[in-house]
C-alpha positions, 0 to 999 in steps of 0.5 A, spaced: 789 548 917 795 552 921 800 547 919 797 547 911 797 554 911 805 555 914 807 549 909 804 553 903 807 560 906 814 556 906 813 553 899 811 560 896 818 563 900 822 558 897 820 558 890 821 566 890 828 565 893 830 559 887 827 564 882 831 569 885 837 566 884 836 563 877 835 570 875 842 572 878 845 566 875 841 568 868 845 574 866 852 571 866 850 564 863 847 568 857 853 572 856 857 566 856 853 563 851 854 570 847 862 569 849 862 561 846 858 563 839 863 569 838 868 564 834 861 561 830 855 565 830 855 573 831 847 573 831 847 568 836 852 572 841 847 578 840 841 574 842 844 571 848 847 578 851 840 581 849 837 575 853 842 577 858 840 584 859 833 583 860 835 581 866 836 588 869 842 585 874 846 592 874 851 596 870 856 591 871 853 585 868 849 590 863 856 593 861 859 587 859 852 584 854 852 591 851 860 590 850 859 583 847 853 586 842 857 591 840 862 586 838 858 582 835 856 588 830 863 590 829 865 583 826 859 583 822 861 589 819 854 593 822 858 599 824 852 603 826 850 598 831 856 596 833 857 604 835 851 604 839 852 598 843 859 601 845 857 607 846 852 604 852 857 600 854 862 606 856 856 610 859 855 605 864 862 602 865 863 601 873 868 606 875 873 601 877 880 599 875 878 592 873 874 594 867 880 599 864 882 593 859 874 593 857 875 600 856 881 599 852 878 594 848 872 599 847 875 606 845 879 601 841 874 599 837 871 606 836 877 608 833 877 602 828 870 605 827 872 612 826 878 610 821 874 606 816 869 612 815 875 617 814 873 620 820 881 621 823 880 626 828 875 622 832 879 615 830 885 619 834 882 621 840 879 614 841 886 611 839 889 616 845 884 614 850 885 607 849 892 608 851 890 611 858 887 604 860 892 600 857 899 596 859 905 597 855 904 590 851 897 592 849 900 600 847 903 596 841 897 594 838 893 601 839 900 604 836 900 600 831 893 603 829 894 609 830 900 609 825 895 607 819 891 613 822 896 618 820 899 614 814 891 615 811 892 622 813 898 622 809 902 624 815 908 620 814 912 623 819 908 622 825 906 615 823 913 613 822 915 616 829 908 613 832 910 605 829 918 607 831 915 607 838 911 600 837 917 597 834 921 599 841 916 596 845 915 590 842 923 589 841 923 589 848 918 584 850 921 580 843 914 579 841 915 576 835 907 577 833 907 584 833 913 585 830 911 581 824 905 586 824 909 592 825 915 591 820 909 590 815 906 597 817 913 600 816 913 597 809 906 600 807 909 607 810 915 607 805 911 604 800 906 610 801 913 614 800 915 611 793 921 608 797 919 601 793 925 598 794 926 600 801 918 597 802 920 591 799 926 590 803 922 591 809 916 586 806 922 581 805 924 582 813 916 580 815 917 574 810 923 572 814 919 573 821 913 570 819 917 564 816 918 561 824 911 560 824 907 560 818 901 557 820 901 563 826 902 568 821 900 566 815 896 572 814 901 577 814 905 572 809 899 573 804 899 581 806 907 581 805 906 577 798 900 582 796 904 588 798 910 586 794 906 585 788 903 592 790 910 596 789 911 593 782 904 595 780 905 602 782 912 602 778 908 600 772 912 593 773 905 588 771 909 582 770 913 582 776 906 584 780 902 578 777 907 573 779 907 576 787 900 576 787 900 569 784 904 567 791 899 571 795 893 567 792 897 561 794 898 563 801 892 562 807 888 568 806 881 571 808 876 572 802 877 580 803 884 579 802 883 575 796 878 580 794 883 585 794 888 580 790 884 579 785 882 586 784 889 589 783 890 582 778 884 585 774 887 592 774 895 589 772 891 586 766 887 591 764 893 596 763 897 590 760 890 592 755 888 584 756 881 586 758 878 580 757 882 576 763 882 582 767 874 581 767 875 573 770 879 577 775 874 582 777 868 577 777 872 572 782 873 578 786 866 579 786 864 572 788 869 572 794 867 578 797 861 579 802 857 584 798 853 586 805 859 589 808 860 597 806 867 597 803 869 603 799 874 596 795 867 593 793 865 600 790 871 601 786 870 594 783 864 596 780 867 603 777 873 598 774 868 593 771 864 599 768 871 601 764 873 595 762 866 593 759 866 599 755 873 598 753 871 591 750 864 594 747 859 591 752 856 597 753 850 595 756 854 591 762 858 597 763 852 602 764 849 596 768 856 597 772 856 604 772 849 604 775 851 599 781 857 604 782 853 610 783 848 606 787 853 603 791 857 610 793 850 614 794 849 608 800 856 608 802 855 616 803 849 616 806 851 610 812 857 615 812 854 621 814 849 617 819 856 615 822 858 621 822 852 625 826 853 619 832 860 621 832 860 628 833 854 626 838 858 621 842 864 627 842 859 632 845 857 627 850 864 625 852 865 633 854 858 632 858 861 631 865 866 638 864 861 642 861 855 640 867 861 642 871 862 649 868 854 650 868 853 648 875 859 653 877 856 658 873 849 656 876 852 657 883 855 663 882 849 666 880 845 663 885 850 667 891 850 673 886 843 673 886 842 672 894 847 677 895 842 682 891 837 679 895 840 681 901 842 688 900 835 690 897 832 687 903 837 691 907 836 697 903 829 696 904 829 695 912 834 702 912 828 706 908 823 703 912 826 705 918 828 712 915 820 713 914 818 711 920 823 716 924 820 721 919 813 719 921 815 720 928 818 726 927 812 729 923 807 726 929 811 729 934 811 736 931 804 735 930 803 734 937 807 740 939 803 745 935 796 742 938 799 743 945 801 750 944 795 751 941 791 749 946 797 753 951 794 760 947 787 758 949 788 757 956 792 764 958 789 769 962 786 775 958 789 782 961 785 788 959 788 795 959 785 801 962 786 807 960 791 809 966 795 803 963 795 807 956 797 814 959 803 810 962 
């Protein structure tokens, strides 16, 4: 019987040990599955990362799970969810330099979210924090992003100096891929300042650099073609603009990039009074773009559609697009307000440690002050008690002395005077 009981006990202990081992292995395995899903299915990545969190194996593993969830939501365009997950990740990231690259990634992505909602102050703060945790090559990417914030703020001088710093770093490493991006950004800054000839010259340089590996740099080739067309659109040279936009469409581009090109082609045709053709390109833009992604550009399309339909005398369609425009813009603003509240809350939390330190210092000073006050009060009370006791004893001694004096007078001999004494 004892042998059977011992055997059962050993089996139970072994099964518990094995289950613990499987649990320890589950979180990394789930995170690996989440990583593998990033290229194909963000929903699956979120699912696997959440399964990892259920294991509850500590901050290091949980941090990476939250990071993967945030990144997946970020790529899906669900920025509120992304921000929440990034925030959870940054709060529990272990205090270890080996996680510096992850800190860089989170701050850089929070900067992008803030930038997309035009919260430039927090975007700049986030990008500057990202710079603290990254090497020189990584700094090029952050400086590239930071220059775009200053560009959107119309601070062209700071934008130019920031991108020049990135250019200097990339040139030192002879980093061709980053040089393509940097020259593209320089062209944008020049175009913003209406330096169109200079901007076109810079975009030509982008095409030259990208031409060394067209497959690798296909995206920026298309972007350079489009921006060349945009410089002509801004100058009112619509035929030239359309030629470059057609070249942009022939390049390998994302659906979002195609959307922008179709919309600008529609704008060019609308300005040329070719309203029917403009509608056809606006509709192409509407088809290729992911309507679930919050974007001011997509909202702008509804406004353009409303305008062109009105000019064609299609008033009902014009009214319908106007309603869509206001409906979407209200939703976008509401979404933006929610993001802004979270970003402000996060900004407060970032200062929490320093604020708490100040509060602790003040509390300790108050505590010390109260202790000193209590000590002084106790000393005064003790002195008062001693003085009162001395006074009491003095009164007691005086009373005793008076009593003794009275007793002495009662015991004194009585002297009777005689007539003889009186005569004397």
